[in-house]
N, C-alpha and C positions, 0 to 999 in steps of 0.2 A: 422485431429486433433487426438491426442492420447486419450485413454480412461482415462488416469490418468496423473498427472503432470510428466514431464520428469524426474525430480530428483528421484521420487519413482521408475520408471522403471530402471533407472541407478543403484540405490542402490540395487534393487532386483537382477539384473543381476550380479552385482559385488559380491554379497553374494554367488550366485550360482557358480560364477567363482572360488571363493576361495575354496569352497567345492570340486569342480571338480578337482582343482589342487592337493588337498590332496589325492583324490582318484586315480588320475593319477600316483602320486608318489608311492602310495601303490601298484598299479597294476604292476608297473615296478619292485618294490622290490620283489613281489611274482611271477614274471614272468608270468603275465596274458596278453598275446598279444591281445586277444579279448577285454577285458576291457580297455586296453590301447588305442586301436583304437577307441572305442566308446567314451571314455572320451575326447580324443584329438579332435575328430570330433565335439563334443558338445562345447568344448572350442573355437573352430574356429568359430562356429555359433554365440556364445555369443559375441566374439570380433567384428565380423562383425556388429551385432545388436547394440553394444555399439557405434561403429564408426558412424553408421547411425543416432543414437540419438544425438551424439555430433555435427554432421554436419547439422542436420535438423533445420529448422526455424519454430517455432510454434507461430504464431502471436496472437492466442486467449488466453484469461485468463483460467487458470486451477489451482486449488488449492485443497488440501486435508486437512481436519480437523480431527485430532485424539483426542478422549477424553479418559481420565482415571479418576480414583477416585471413589467416592461413587455412582454416578449415573450409573456406568458401571460395568458389570460383564465380565471381560476379553474381548474376542472377540465374546462372545455369544450374548450380548444385551446391550441396553442402555435405560434408562427411557424415554419414549416417550414424556412426557411433558417437561422434561429438554432438550431433543434433539431439539424439536420444538423451544423453546425459544432461545437456543444457536445459532442455524442456523439463526433464525430471527434477533438476535442481531448482528451477524456477517454481514448479508446482509445489515442491517441498517447502520452499520459502513462503508461498501463499498459504499453505495448510497450517504451518506453525504460527504464522502471523495471525491468522484467523482464530486459532485455538487460544492464543494468548489474549487476543482482544475480547473474546467471548467469555473466557473462564478466568482470566487473570494470571493463569500459570499452567504448566504441564508437569507431569511426573518426569523424573530423570530418564526413565526408560519406558518401553512399551509403545503400543500404537498411539498415533497422534489423535487426540480427541476431536470429534466432529469432522474428520478428514473427508468423509463421504459427502459432506455439504460444500466442499471447496473445489470439486473437480472442474477444471476448465477443459473444454473439448477443442481439439484442433479442427477448425471448420474451413480452413483455406490457406492458400499461400499468398503472401503479400509481394507486390511487384517492387522493383528497385533492387537493392541488395537482397540476398536471400532471407526471407522472413516467413513467419508463421502467424496466422490469425487465430487467437484463442477466444472462445466465447463461453459464457455461462448459459447452459441450456436447461429449460424448465417447461413443463406443460401447464404451469400456473401463470395467471396474469398478475403482474406486480404493478402496484400504484406508485410506491415509493422506491427509492434506490435500495437494492438488496445489500445485505451485510457483506457479501462477497465483492460487490462493486467497490464498496468503501475500503475493503482490505487490499484490493489491487492498487488503489491509490496510495494507501498507507505503505505498501511494499515498495512502491516507486519512491516515495518520500524517504524511506529507510535506506534504499540503495544510493540515493543521491547524497544523503548525509554521511554515510559510511565512506563514500568515495570522494567527498568534497576536499578541496585544497585546504580548507580551514580545519585545523585540529579541533577547534572548539565545537564545530558542528558534529564531528564524530563523537567527542566526549559526551555531548548532550544526548545523542541518539543511543549511545552505549548504556546509559543509565536506565533505559527502559527495556533493554534486551534481557532475555532469559537465556540460559545455556543452550537450549535446543534450537532456538532461532539463530543464535550466534553460530552454532554448528552448521546450520543451513547456509548462512552467509559465507562461512569459510569454504564450504564445498563449492558454492556457486562461483566465487571469485577465483579460487585455486584452479578450477578447470578452465575457465576463460583465460587466465594468465598463462597456464601451462601450454595451452593450444595456440597462443598468440591471436586470440579472437577479441573482437570488440562487439558491443551490443547497443542497439537503439530500441527503446521501449516507448510505444505510443498507445495511449488510452483515449478516452473520449475527449479529454480536455487538454492534455499536455504531452510533451515529448521529452524524453530523457536520453541523452547520449553519453555513453561511457567509453572513452578512448582507452588506449593501452596504458597510459600513465595513470588514469583514474582507477583502472582495474587493478594494476599492480599495487598502487597505494592502499586500496581497500583490502587487498589480500594481506599485505604486510601488517596492517592494523588489526584485522580480525584474528590472524594467526598469533599475534602478540598479546591478545586479550583473553583473560580468563574470568569467568563469572561463577560465583558460588552462591547458592540460595539457602536460606533457612526460613521457617515459618514461625511467627510469634503472634501473641495476642496483646493488644494494647488497650488500656482504658484511659479515657481522658475527655477533654472538651473539644467538640467539633467546632473549629473556628471559621472554617470556610469550605465550600464545595462548589465546583463548577461542573454541572452535569454534562453540558455539551462538550467540554474539553476533558472531562473526567480527571480533574485535578482537585486535590484536597489539602487542608491544613488541620492538624489535630494537635492540641496542646496536652501533653501528659505531665506528670509531676516533674520528671527528670529532664525532658527535652521536648522540642517541637518537631513533629513529623510532618513532612509534606512530600508530595509526589503524585503518582498517577493512581487511578482507581479502575477496577474492572467494570464491565457492563452490568454484572449482577449487583455490585455495590451501588451504582448509579440508579438502577431500577428500584432497589430497596429504599434509597433515600427519597426518590420521587413518590413511591407508594406511601411513605410516612407523611410527606408533605400533603399529598392528596387526602389523607385522613386527618389533616389539621393537627398533626403531631409536631410540636416545636422541635427543631433539630439543631439549628445553629446556636452556638453558645451553650449548648446542653451537653450533659454527660452521654457518652457512648462507649461501646466496646466493639472492637473490630479486629479481624484477622489480617495480618500483613505478611507479604513476602519481602524479606530483606535481602537485597543483592549486594554482594561485595564485588566490585568491578576492579580488576587489576590489569593495567596496561604496561607496556614496556617503558621502563624509566619513569613511571608515574606512581605516586603514592596511591594506595587503595582508596576507592570511593564507595560510599554507601548510597544505595537507592532504595526507595520504599514504594511498594505497590499495595494499595488497600484492596483486598480481594473480596471482603464480605463484612457486613455489620452483624454483630450478634445482638446488639441492642442500640436503639436510637431514641434520644430524648428520654432516656431512662426507661424505655418500654422494650422489654425483651421479646414481646410478641411481634415486633416488626421484622424479625429475622427468623424464619422457620427451618431453613435447610441446614444441613451439616456443613462445616467448614471445608474449604478446598484443601486437599492434601497434596 
C-alpha cells in the first residue's frame, strides 16, 4: 500500500515532470550535455514510476484531507482542537455511510453498527496546505477493492452532491440519506463553516474542493432538512432489480415502489438467481425503510430503501434472517 493516495503521487510526479522538461529544453539551448543527460535520466525514471502507478491495483482505502482558511497557517500548522473535530466528523461520516451501505439502515440511537470495520488511521501529513493522509490498515492481503475504499468514494460523492450549486443534485442525494448520516453531515459542515475553513479531499482517483461558499450552502441545506423513517413490509411483483447499482422496482396493488436496495437484499437476489429461482416478474415480500424528507420551503418527499427480501419468486426459503429493525 502506498503512503498516500495514488492521485497525490501522480500529481506530484507530473508536476516534477513538467519542470524537468523545461530544464531539459534549457540545457539543450545552452549546450549543457551533462545537465541534458541528468534531466533525461530523471524524466525516464518518472515515466516508469507513473506507469507503475497507473498499472498498480491498490485495494485499500486511502484519502488525504487538506484544510485551508482561518484555522490554518499555510503549511506550518493547524489549530489542534479544530483538526481533532474535523477528522472526527469525517470519520463519523465514513462510519455511518458504511453502516447504511452494508445494512440498509441504522437504529435511531446507540452505537454505529460495524464501526470497528471503518477506522481510518492517520499515517502522515500531506504537503501543500496543511493536510492529513488517512489509510485503511490491515494485516490481510486483499485482491479486490475493500468495502471501505468504496465507502470513501461514496462519501466524497455525497459531500459533492450536498454542496453542489444545483439544488437538484442535493434533492437527489437527500432521498437516500438516513437521519444519522444527515446528522453527521450537519456536524461536518457546521464546524467547517463556523471556523471559516475550507477543505480539499483527494483519494486514489479524484479530487474534491469545497470552498467557503459550497460549505455554507451545504450547511444551510442540511440544517433545513429533516428525515423521518418508518419500516414497512410490502408484497408485490418484482419488476426490476439492478444489483450493481442496487436499484429496484416493485409493483404492489396500490402503487409502484422504486428506490435503492441494501447490500443484503442484493446478495439475496443473487443467491436466488444462482439457484435458478425466477425472480423478475414474480411475487415477492420485502422489508422497506420509508423516508419522509422535508426541506425548507419544499413539500415532503418520500424515498424507499429495500432492506431485505422475506420471499423471492414465491419461495420464502430464499430469505433466512430476521428483518432489520
